[in-house]
Steps between C-alpha positions, in 0.01 A plus 500: 500500500643839398551767766373855452852625426558224245175588324590870484842425350343301215466654157163538329563209263557268798203626701258459209631148433471393864151647538378322186649169617350551849839493670395841632161663523446856382378575852828381656696720262281801571522462878880471481511811284276705728709405806817611321334825398410571863863453608654706221257790458618700804845503340444540123152657458444321169120470519285811532181288499539136607204282400506190721127428468514527120803270499340235719184496289702466177712220647189315613355530148818346353492213749131440424569481126780250552284286729232495229751390237484831314797688351602764757703702248863550409574699819302281739537630854797726429498815719544833324515867590333749267653844456270770635481677163325194355122484547356225720124459517370543854849569641621844607726649231655820637796553263691674777273805483258667738293580191405130473521411870162321494494383137372145447491406129189345351707278269830317490782599271540249216811345657318450829210327322747265333700429814184416696373277219834316511462423872739759645422618854509877555651573843490880483576826324864609493622850575585765239601868477211732421343389168835340411659833409833406658771234503492454878251373758364771729167682478284733713263226623691190612831409665793507258598160363850398610769300323537155661876507435534819708194642672634856488492495119233507231387180332448703182168569334249554393435125560658543841288270715494232232881491510532489879237227532662270243855565623399372845293205380159625606393396151706341221395766253302823473343726242694814417441773246759689300459842337864602526659196660274427797528121470872504427603772748384325820604162360855632463514662845338201672685210334214371284417409143247728332390522140311760302374311197454674165240776490161336446592148614322554834173692458399774744153615607370692689853606601644763259191467279189617693439872457263512799786489751763780481835363619393143432468584130858628468800347322302354207780507241773392742356249748552124510387246763704192582658259748764535769640177640796321654544274195471543123268199474247660737482818292465291183217304660316819589548641150341184364188593699478878458600552134275504195271759339190657649256737326508737797861591421557652157875448541471124556651273236436139387619214720866399470602217268720344770456357850633734771605218734678306227675818380670541839676166447637567152866555409644829376831354386641691203296815562660837420438738790554873549608646835476866599644578841370856518324596169808713435384774739353368828696513828501151654608397850839322482369197689213466255745521211713225657217259578327546164820466296578173679147375426532594133815285472286195588324531164833437328675263740202281597224555245691499172401848382697780339482832683588839347505836676272760344357846561157557344569855387197684635524807722374449854117502470444512877416876505204419273376187680278667759358718223388176332347386828320833537359467148361160607343655811146636539627838614152656512357212702798483738491876561131477580557219753799673661348848531487593868685182597846598382645442849411128469686442172861393435693819408655359180154394376351836586775672300434281194122542506490876558790597274402733215581256220537628145389313189853523359638313803266210428577493130876534558486201736303298247766548235782428745321170562483431127872568470585254778280233343668543162852486640405194705362291211805585290726385785300182562511404133859389569451326835274239656507665842614820670642489854526796740499559874138511615574805714790739546517444877425240768230569760512838678331646812124526544302818432710612201403506133857410411863584577628841388860382458599197290861419418605838642266696272201712600193358325123538480316294761372266225842443338534158667213382275696564178475141373146382568264759351651465151311172446174665601554747218569219250268230637773234479512205740743556788586309815709567807693201625710476820861561396670485840563713805698811590776483760235622748276203420238685294346337190583625152290433189602429141249613236436269204330674207360315199410604149145608418265220617797270581377402848604143426867599470488707820355204692755260346788727598356548848465126557846428360663759728308366800624147434858629474480729805202399717383741769169381648674319788633834635262671743519834682654471847170629644329173407745294704502746789123459532526119493339472159 
């Protein structure tokens, strides 16, 4: 009989298999998960809205199906946290904002529908910065999410709670969303695997699509939803469930012509790969440079690939990124909601919403985006993959938007995000994979970028690297200190 700690250290693939074979019941898994959540929450603040009653009811439904000889679904009994920007029918969805403090959606987001249909057990909503307009994990409503590797530091965001929960084994995977890197950022800072599939692979609604809800409706041309996990196979399994077209999302594309789980086991031997250490302009922490460059060598020494250093040739588009976000934001609706409540709003969000934007700023940003996309496809025509650091720095202290000094240079507070948002402009598939640790023991991520719609290659490279340099057996010291 498995102990609670043994259950919580299992991956999703194992849990689903054991639940289906009746070696474990979904109820046993859920109770172990909820106990672990109770122990960890005072330390990491991953869940803004735990849902133990919902979880127990879902687990019971899975066990009932199995007892009746029915198919419980691909994710039978697997616990999962849902990012609090993603709508959950009948469950509080606050999005880190006082403006939606009592908001309970009338419908599930498409991914939530699919996860529930597949037998996954929702254990709660995970914490986010206000409306996801940040790469960290604090907001005006809830306690700041903390990094399990060092509780004084950020876990990254905006999928902050999702990262902290998976890194500590509360659940084997979680839903994140990614408009500028928000799956990959916390995955990198928290020692996880996270993948943003190609734009349109995972349909969204009502998130980013429903005009009735200012703030919720933002990020339409940039946002992706996807998995964060401790193993590549678990993310691939989730993608198998949540991908495929839906008429509610005009960006959604036809189903893939490959199997996500099988793709993660394929070889990349002989692949020609590009590597950009800093885009040719971005300051990068020396420890990040060291860890990532060592990880890149694995593709040559262990995986049989050819790696060439490149610089893509675009000028830094970061000054235009938040203009693109603003153009995806219901400024009129947000201003109406915020009027008279300015003191309750995150200052950086207030500045964005109430800025006197000019039409030329929006059109300039649009054409900067086109230029990046064109330079990217020309670069990728010569390579099967592009590797970069996921982030320019390891984790940094709480309650900051980002460090102001990187590699001895004064930088904008968002400069540490130089690598992730590019793939939100282009829509390409991109993953962050654990590359190693700094001398201070903080996780560092390697970003794997594929060609247009080449999710299969990104998963194959991710799985190949994981087999060469496995990481899932390494846990934050906090887990051991708490006897977990």
